[in-house]
C-alpha positions as CSV (number, residue, x, y, z in Angstrom):
1,M,-132.3,113.1,58.6
2,P,-133.1,110.4,55.9
3,Q,-134.3,107.1,57.2
4,S,-132.1,104.1,57.0
5,P,-133.2,101.4,54.5
6,S,-134.5,98.3,56.0
7,V,-133.8,94.9,54.5
8,T,-136.0,91.6,54.8
9,G,-134.7,88.3,53.7
10,V,-136.9,85.4,53.0
11,D,-136.0,81.6,52.7
12,I,-138.0,78.5,53.2
13,D,-134.8,76.6,54.7
14,G,-134.5,77.0,58.4
15,E,-130.7,76.0,58.2
16,A,-130.2,78.9,55.5
17,L,-132.1,81.3,57.6
18,A,-130.0,80.5,60.8
19,Y,-126.8,80.9,58.8
20,A,-127.9,84.2,57.4
21,R,-128.8,85.4,60.8
22,G,-125.3,84.7,62.0
23,Q,-123.9,86.7,59.3
24,D,-126.1,90.0,59.5
25,A,-128.0,90.9,62.4
26,R,-129.4,94.0,60.8
27,T,-131.6,92.2,58.4
28,C,-135.0,90.8,59.4
29,Y,-134.9,87.2,58.1
30,L,-138.3,85.2,57.7
31,S,-139.3,81.7,56.8
32,A,-141.7,81.8,53.9
33,N,-142.4,80.3,50.6
34,A,-141.4,82.8,47.6
35,A,-144.6,81.7,45.8
36,Q,-146.8,82.7,48.8
37,L,-145.2,85.8,50.5
38,P,-146.6,87.0,53.8
39,F,-146.7,90.7,52.9
40,A,-149.3,93.0,51.9
41,D,-149.4,94.5,48.3
42,N,-146.9,97.4,47.8
43,S,-144.8,96.4,51.0
44,F,-141.3,97.0,49.4
45,N,-139.6,99.3,47.0
46,H,-137.3,96.7,45.5
47,V,-137.2,92.6,45.4
48,M,-133.8,91.2,44.5
49,S,-133.4,87.5,43.7
50,I,-130.2,86.0,42.3
51,T,-130.7,82.2,42.1
52,A,-133.7,81.6,44.3
53,L,-136.0,81.0,41.3
54,C,-133.7,78.1,40.3
55,F,-135.1,76.2,43.4
56,V,-138.8,77.4,43.5
57,P,-141.0,74.9,41.6
58,E,-143.7,77.4,41.4
59,W,-141.4,80.1,40.0
60,P,-144.1,81.8,37.8
61,Q,-146.2,82.3,41.0
62,A,-143.1,83.6,42.8
63,L,-142.5,86.2,40.0
64,H,-146.3,87.3,40.5
65,E,-145.5,87.7,44.2
66,F,-142.4,89.7,43.5
67,V,-144.5,92.2,41.5
68,R,-147.4,92.2,44.0
69,V,-145.2,93.1,47.0
70,T,-143.3,95.9,45.1
71,G,-146.5,97.4,43.4
72,A,-144.6,96.9,40.1
73,D,-147.4,95.8,38.0
74,S,-147.3,98.0,34.8
75,S,-150.8,97.1,33.7
């Protein structure tokens, strides 16, 4: 039987996390800065961000972190 996918949500705002947890108990929500993600390299298959980078002053570093945690580096 295939393993069910797991989802991890990250936000630096505690109120946003509390709201999200109230909407979906199946997702693991963590407080973290997108520019310093607390995950090992290659921890995820995918990263999805819709508007988060609009609110991250260090957005180039956040993009680097997205690549790092997915192992998507093409170099």
